[in-house]
Structures are given as structure tokens and as C-alpha cells.
PANUKOL-677001 format. One line per 2 residues: number of its first residue (from 1); their letters; for each residue x, y, z of C-alpha. Coordinates in nm, 4 decimals, decimal comma, always signed. Last residue first. Example, Ala and Ser with C-alpha at 12.3 -4.5 7.8 and 13.67 -1.06 7.14 Angstrom:
BEGIN
2) sa) +1,3670:-0,1060:+0,7140; +1,2300:-0,4500:+0,7800
! end
This chain:
BEGIN
117) mi) +12,3496:+9,0771:+10,4872; +12,4133:+9,4173:+10,6375
115) kv) +12,1301:+9,5225:+10,8657; +11,9807:+9,8660:+10,9322
113) di) +11,6776:+9,9334:+11,1561; +11,5398:+10,2864:+11,1356
111) sv) +11,2837:+10,4631:+11,3531; +11,0859:+10,7682:+11,2425
109) gs) +10,9067:+10,9695:+11,5118; +11,1413:+11,2637:+11,4794
107) pl) +11,2236:+11,3644:+11,1251; +11,5296:+11,2220:+10,9476
105) sl) +11,8814:+11,3610:+10,9388; +12,1128:+11,1747:+10,7009
103) nt) +12,4736:+11,1462:+10,8189; +12,4446:+10,7666:+10,8506
101) la) +12,2997:+10,7409:+10,4989; +12,5830:+10,9442:+10,3458
99) ei) +12,8449:+10,7290:+10,5196; +12,6803:+10,4079:+10,3998
97) ik) +12,6611:+10,5385:+10,0432; +13,0237:+10,6543:+10,0451
95) as) +13,1420:+10,3183:+10,1784; +12,9854:+10,1405:+9,8841
93) pn) +12,6636:+9,9424:+9,8943; +12,6494:+9,6174:+9,6948
91) li) +12,2699:+9,5929:+9,6672; +12,0536:+9,8410:+9,8572
89) di) +11,7323:+9,6895:+9,9930; +11,4488:+9,9079:+10,1248
87) lr) +11,1651:+9,7950:+10,3541; +10,8688:+9,9994:+10,4784
85) rh) +10,6690:+9,9857:+10,8022; +10,3593:+10,1620:+10,9378
83) vr) +10,2865:+10,1205:+11,3092; +9,9207:+10,1869:+11,3888
81) me) +9,8138:+10,2599:+11,7434; +9,4583:+10,1925:+11,8479
79) fq) +9,2144:+10,3151:+12,1089; +8,8871:+10,1577:+12,2121
77) er) +8,6472:+10,3062:+12,4621; +8,4170:+10,1134:+12,6914
75) ad) +8,0708:+10,1509:+12,8431; +7,9595:+9,7974:+12,9260
73) kh) +8,1142:+9,8109:+13,2748; +7,8846:+10,0969:+13,3700
71) vf) +7,9869:+10,1124:+13,7388; +8,3253:+10,1686:+13,9042
69) ss) +8,5947:+10,3474:+13,7019; +8,3930:+10,4738:+13,4113
67) rn) +8,4930:+10,4688:+13,0482; +8,6522:+10,1230:+13,0636
65) vt) +8,9546:+10,0955:+12,8335; +9,0175:+9,8744:+12,5306
63) yk) +9,3603:+9,8966:+12,3648; +9,4276:+9,7970:+12,0052
61) ki) +9,7748:+9,7581:+11,8538; +9,7757:+9,7568:+11,4727
59) et) +10,0916:+9,6543:+11,2862; +10,0781:+9,7648:+10,9244
57) pl) +10,1966:+9,4954:+10,6874; +10,5200:+9,5739:+10,4999
55) pi) +10,5366:+9,8234:+10,2159; +10,8353:+9,7574:+9,9876
53) pg) +11,0342:+10,0675:+9,9049; +11,1979:+9,9076:+9,7193
51) si) +11,4935:+9,7633:+9,5384; +11,7919:+9,9914:+9,5025
49) na) +12,1162:+9,9648:+9,3031; +12,3179:+10,2662:+9,4145
47) df) +12,4389:+10,5391:+9,1814; +12,5781:+10,7678:+9,4577
45) rl) +12,2987:+11,0261:+9,4236; +12,0566:+10,7337:+9,4031
43) at) +12,1300:+10,6443:+9,7675; +12,0549:+10,9968:+9,8919
41) di) +11,7365:+11,0195:+9,6857; +11,6231:+10,6793:+9,8186
39) iq) +11,6815:+10,7785:+10,1816; +11,5047:+11,1142:+10,1413
37) ki) +11,2078:+10,9495:+9,9662; +11,1813:+10,7012:+10,2530
35) ss) +11,1790:+10,9967:+10,4967; +10,8897:+11,1563:+10,3061
33) dl) +10,6969:+10,8280:+10,2976; +10,7369:+10,7747:+10,6725
31) ik) +10,6287:+11,1296:+10,7565; +10,3132:+11,0753:+10,5502
29) he) +10,2548:+10,7277:+10,6992; +10,2343:+10,8478:+11,0574
27) ya) +10,3275:+10,6020:+11,3344; +10,6712:+10,5308:+11,1913
25) fv) +10,9046:+10,2410:+11,1124; +11,1826:+10,2106:+10,8499
23) ri) +11,3586:+9,8857:+10,7693; +11,6863:+9,9148:+10,5784
21) rl) +11,8549:+9,6072:+10,4340; +12,2071:+9,6660:+10,3004
19) kq) +12,2903:+9,3740:+10,0772; +12,6248:+9,2270:+9,9979
17) ii) +12,6473:+9,0093:+9,6915; +12,9302:+8,7618:+9,7009
15) dv) +13,0220:+8,6800:+9,3476; +13,1025:+8,3136:+9,3050
13) kk) +13,3653:+8,2358:+9,0482; +13,3272:+7,8754:+8,9584
11) dv) +13,6493:+7,6894:+8,9139; +13,5720:+7,3912:+8,6992
9) kk) +13,7695:+7,0805:+8,7639; +13,7853:+6,8787:+8,4525
7) tk) +13,7054:+6,5138:+8,4550; +13,8877:+6,2864:+8,2211
5) tt) +13,7308:+5,9723:+8,0976; +13,9413:+5,6840:+7,9997
3) ee) +13,8247:+5,4435:+7,7386; +13,9624:+5,0929:+7,7237
1) m) +13,9490:+4,8866:+7,4113
! end
């Protein structure tokens, strides 16, 4: 007795999830947190699905400078710049959300990097 096996082709519906990844940089963390709050409030007004803000590691740049120009080489000063970063993901953004975020005015000293994944 011969058995035949039938294989069924299953069409899997794959939902493509678009993600709007926003990275925000600033030297002062208070200004950064206020601008993050503005971005989140704007996105929530249009019922967006948000994950974040995720704090990323603070980048610290240190500079060592001699106090005197000729003698006293042991006398030095150190300066540092701290760059605070946050990350926000918006899942399946609509055109209204993107338009509202582009028209958003943020304080000076805040940099934004936006990628669509």
C-alpha cells in the first residue's frame, strides 16, 4: 500500500514594521529632557506607539591644558565636555506624525538624528 503525502503551501503574511528612530544629543541634560518631553507629547497627540526615551551612555571628552606656557609643566588644567544622548523609537509612524515632528521647534544646543528603518 502506497501512501502519498501532500504538502500544503502556507502563505505567511509578513507585516513590515517601519520604525522611526530618533536620537537626540545635547550638552545639558535638562534641555535634553525637556526637548524629549516635547517630542513624546507631539507623537502621543497622534496616537503613536512609542518606546523610550532610552538613555544612551554619556560621551565624555577630556582636554588637558598646561597652565603656563613655558615653565611649570606639572601645573595643568583639565576640562571636559559631556554629550548626553537619548533614543526614541516610534513604531509604524504615519505621515501626520512625521510632519508634526519636522515642524517642531526645539531649543538651541539640541541635535537630532532621525532614521527610518
